[in-house]
MDTraj code that builds the backbone (N, CA, C; nanometers):
import mdtraj as md
import numpy as np

residues = "MET GLU SER LEU ALA GLN GLU TYR GLU ASP ARG LEU THR VAL VAL LYS ILE ASP HIS ASP ALA ASN PRO ARG LEU ILE GLU GLU TYR LYS VAL TYR ARG LEU PRO THR LEU ILE LEU PHE LYS ASN GLY GLN GLU VAL PRO GLU SER ARG ARG GLU GLY ALA ILE THR LYS VAL LYS LEU LYS ASP TYR VAL ASN ALA LEU LEU GLU SER ILE SER VAL SER".split()
xyz = np.array([
    [4.2424, -0.0041, -2.8121],
    [4.2861, 0.0836, -2.7051],
    [4.2068, 0.0512, -2.5778],
    [4.2765, 0.0416, -2.4694],
    [4.2153, 0.0104, -2.3418],
    [4.1289, 0.1269, -2.2939],
    [4.0097, 0.0941, -2.2418],
    [3.9220, 0.1996, -2.1926],
    [3.9711, 0.2494, -2.0571],
    [3.9273, 0.3689, -2.0238],
    [3.9651, 0.4276, -1.8958],
    [3.9157, 0.3399, -1.7808],
    [3.7958, 0.2837, -1.7953],
    [3.7417, 0.1951, -1.6915],
    [3.8344, 0.0762, -1.6683],
    [3.8880, 0.0191, -1.7751],
    [3.9798, -0.0942, -1.7615],
    [4.1121, -0.0514, -1.6997],
    [4.1605, 0.0646, -1.7378],
    [4.2881, 0.1127, -1.6844],
    [4.2830, 0.1352, -1.5336],
    [4.1676, 0.1762, -1.4829],
    [4.1554, 0.2102, -1.3412],
    [4.0771, 0.1062, -1.2620],
    [4.0500, -0.0108, -1.3195],
    [3.9622, -0.1078, -1.2560],
    [4.0072, -0.1506, -1.1168],
    [4.1360, -0.1425, -1.0872],
    [4.1841, -0.1798, -0.9541],
    [4.1742, -0.0635, -0.8547],
    [4.1397, 0.0581, -0.9041],
    [4.1361, 0.1755, -0.8165],
    [3.9980, 0.2378, -0.8039],
    [3.9103, 0.2146, -0.9039],
    [3.7756, 0.2711, -0.8978],
    [3.6828, 0.1963, -0.9912],
    [3.5537, 0.2147, -0.9701],
    [3.4512, 0.1549, -1.0550],
    [3.3891, 0.2652, -1.1380],
    [3.3836, 0.2450, -1.2686],
    [3.3245, 0.3431, -1.3591],
    [3.1847, 0.2951, -1.3954],
    [3.0860, 0.3844, -1.3808],
    [2.9470, 0.3519, -1.4097],
    [2.8934, 0.4526, -1.5094],
    [2.8269, 0.4027, -1.6119],
    [2.7652, 0.4888, -1.7118],
    [2.6140, 0.4828, -1.6913],
    [2.5522, 0.6007, -1.6814],
    [2.4080, 0.6093, -1.6589],
    [2.3405, 0.6616, -1.7852],
    [2.2349, 0.5954, -1.8290],
    [2.1551, 0.6420, -1.9425],
    [2.0633, 0.7528, -1.8909],
    [2.0915, 0.8759, -1.9305],
    [2.0158, 0.9894, -1.8762],
    [1.8702, 0.9865, -1.9181],
    [1.8375, 0.9328, -2.0348],
    [1.6969, 0.9256, -2.0783],
    [1.6182, 0.8247, -1.9951],
    [1.6819, 0.7175, -1.9545],
    [1.6147, 0.6123, -1.8786],
    [1.6141, 0.6387, -1.7276],
    [1.6906, 0.7389, -1.6820],
    [1.7042, 0.7647, -1.5384],
    [1.6878, 0.9130, -1.5048],
    [1.5776, 0.9753, -1.5444],
    [1.5641, 1.1198, -1.5223],
    [1.5664, 1.1606, -1.3752],
    [1.5133, 1.0762, -1.2863],
    [1.5162, 1.1131, -1.1434],
    [1.6573, 1.1134, -1.0880],
    [1.7382, 1.0188, -1.1303],
    [1.8777, 1.0139, -1.0864],
    [1.9538, 1.1348, -1.1393],
    [1.9301, 1.1698, -1.2647],
    [1.9941, 1.2868, -1.3255],
    [1.9541, 1.4130, -1.2503],
    [1.8267, 1.4223, -1.2125],
    [1.7792, 1.5386, -1.1362],
    [1.8387, 1.5399, -0.9958],
    [1.8431, 1.4239, -0.9306],
    [1.8970, 1.4147, -0.7943],
    [2.0409, 1.4651, -0.7878],
    [2.1205, 1.4302, -0.8878],
    [2.2612, 1.4703, -0.8872],
    [2.2871, 1.5976, -0.9674],
    [2.1794, 1.6615, -1.0098],
    [2.1878, 1.7906, -1.0785],
    [2.2866, 1.7880, -1.1951],
    [2.2640, 1.6923, -1.2839],
    [2.3460, 1.6806, -1.4035],
    [2.2858, 1.7715, -1.5096],
    [2.3592, 1.8753, -1.5468],
    [2.3101, 1.9734, -1.6420],
    [2.3770, 1.9625, -1.7779],
    [2.4962, 1.9057, -1.7826],
    [2.5690, 1.8900, -1.9084],
    [2.6166, 1.7465, -1.9206],
    [2.6263, 1.7004, -2.0441],
    [2.6756, 1.5665, -2.0701],
    [2.8001, 1.5761, -2.1565],
    [2.8956, 1.4908, -2.1335],
    [2.9034, 1.3958, -2.0231],
    [2.9376, 1.4646, -1.8913],
    [2.9045, 1.3984, -1.7828],
    [2.9376, 1.4461, -1.6487],
    [3.0101, 1.3347, -1.5732],
    [3.1180, 1.3698, -1.5075],
    [3.1929, 1.2773, -1.4229],
    [3.1739, 1.3221, -1.2788],
    [3.1323, 1.2302, -1.1949],
    [3.1200, 1.2580, -1.0512],
    [3.1898, 1.1438, -0.9786],
    [3.2828, 1.1774, -0.8911],
    [3.3526, 1.0765, -0.8126],
    [3.2810, 1.0614, -0.6791],
    [3.2552, 0.9365, -0.6415],
    [3.1907, 0.9061, -0.5137],
    [3.2856, 0.8237, -0.4285],
    [3.2779, 0.8452, -0.2987],
    [3.3515, 0.7636, -0.2020],
    [3.2552, 0.7319, -0.0893],
    [3.2407, 0.6037, -0.0587],
    [3.1482, 0.5580, 0.0450],
    [3.0070, 0.6105, 0.0210],
    [2.9651, 0.6145, -0.1060],
    [2.8298, 0.6560, -0.1408],
    [2.8045, 0.8054, -0.1414],
    [2.9067, 0.8849, -0.1145],
    [2.8922, 1.0301, -0.1096],
    [2.9765, 1.0947, -0.2195],
    [2.9209, 1.2001, -0.2804],
    [2.9956, 1.2716, -0.3827],
    [3.1178, 1.3380, -0.3194],
    [3.2322, 1.3188, -0.3821],
    [3.3549, 1.3819, -0.3344],
    [3.3491, 1.5298, -0.3731],
    [3.3611, 1.6187, -0.2748],
    [3.3573, 1.7624, -0.3060],
    [3.4625, 1.7996, -0.4114],
    [3.4237, 1.8861, -0.5024],
    [3.5118, 1.9376, -0.6070],
    [3.5541, 1.8318, -0.7091],
    [3.4830, 1.7175, -0.7151],
    [3.5215, 1.6123, -0.8090],
    [3.4440, 1.6184, -0.9398],
    [3.3390, 1.6963, -0.9443],
    [3.2502, 1.6988, -1.0606],
    [3.3183, 1.7639, -1.1805],
    [3.3040, 1.6974, -1.2946],
    [3.3580, 1.7492, -1.4207],
    [3.2489, 1.7343, -1.5262],
    [3.2134, 1.8435, -1.5927],
    [3.1093, 1.8398, -1.6942],
    [3.1659, 1.8784, -1.8294],
    [3.1120, 1.8174, -1.9337],
    [3.1529, 1.8502, -2.0694],
    [3.2578, 1.7553, -2.1237],
    [3.2755, 1.7613, -2.2540],
    [3.3706, 1.6736, -2.3227],
    [3.5141, 1.7101, -2.2863],
    [3.5984, 1.6081, -2.2851],
    [3.7389, 1.6252, -2.2512],
    [3.8164, 1.5136, -2.3209],
    [3.9399, 1.5401, -2.3579],
    [4.0207, 1.4356, -2.4213],
    [4.0566, 1.3286, -2.3184],
    [4.0895, 1.2106, -2.3664],
    [4.1263, 1.1016, -2.2760],
    [4.2488, 1.1387, -2.1935],
    [4.3465, 1.2034, -2.2557],
    [4.4686, 1.2419, -2.1838],
    [4.4349, 1.3378, -2.0700],
    [4.3535, 1.4391, -2.0969],
    [4.3162, 1.5347, -1.9927],
    [4.2294, 1.4687, -1.8864],
    [4.1426, 1.3756, -1.9285],
    [4.0597, 1.3037, -1.8317],
    [4.1468, 1.2207, -1.7380],
    [4.2469, 1.1537, -1.7931],
    [4.3374, 1.0748, -1.7093],
    [4.4121, 1.1645, -1.6111],
    [4.4586, 1.2796, -1.6571],
    [4.5264, 1.3737, -1.5678],
    [4.4330, 1.4159, -1.4550],
    [4.3080, 1.4447, -1.4902],
    [4.2084, 1.4878, -1.3919],
    [4.1800, 1.3765, -1.2898],
    [4.1572, 1.2553, -1.3397],
    [4.1289, 1.1420, -1.2508],
    [4.2498, 1.1123, -1.1624],
    [4.3687, 1.1147, -1.2183],
    [4.4892, 1.0898, -1.1381],
    [4.5025, 1.1919, -1.0256],
    [4.4776, 1.3183, -1.0559],
    [4.4854, 1.4228, -0.9532],
    [4.3815, 1.3995, -0.8445],
    [4.2595, 1.3603, -0.8842],
    [4.1553, 1.3309, -0.7844],
    [4.1963, 1.2141, -0.6953],
    [4.2467, 1.1082, -0.7581],
    [4.2849, 0.9914, -0.6802],
    [4.4015, 1.0194, -0.5865],
    [4.4902, 1.1095, -0.6260],
    [4.6002, 1.1482, -0.5383],
    [4.5514, 1.2315, -0.4205],
    [4.4429, 1.3083, -0.4414],
    [4.3955, 1.3990, -0.3371],
    [4.3093, 1.3293, -0.2317],
    [4.2615, 1.2092, -0.2637],
    [4.1788, 1.1349, -0.1663],
    [4.2275, 0.9920, -0.1596],
    [4.1900, 0.9246, -0.0554],
    [4.2183, 0.7821, -0.0446],
    [4.0937, 0.7083, -0.0911],
    [4.1064, 0.6267, -0.1944],
    [3.9910, 0.5561, -0.2484],
    [3.9853, 0.4109, -0.2043],
    [4.0725, 0.3711, -0.1162],
    [4.0719, 0.2321, -0.0720],
    [3.9858, 0.2127, 0.0501],
])
top = md.Topology()
chain = top.add_chain()
for i, resn in enumerate(residues, 1):
    res = top.add_residue(resn, chain, resSeq=i)
    for name in ("N", "CA", "C"):
        top.add_atom(name, md.element.get_by_symbol(name[0]), res)
traj = md.Trajectory(xyz[None], top)
């Protein structure tokens, strides 16, 4: 099965951060629950893009599609 990162590779870059190895980064972005999804554009967090907690792939795709429709990521 194709990963979400591969499915969206032409529209966004997916980055996975090891929270144990990057505690300052986790603190800077106030990550309180895992997993956490944060969408960035031009180095800035997109308002209302944060999603915390487990979610099915189908619901995640719906969420990402809605975010991408609401902003221009190019």
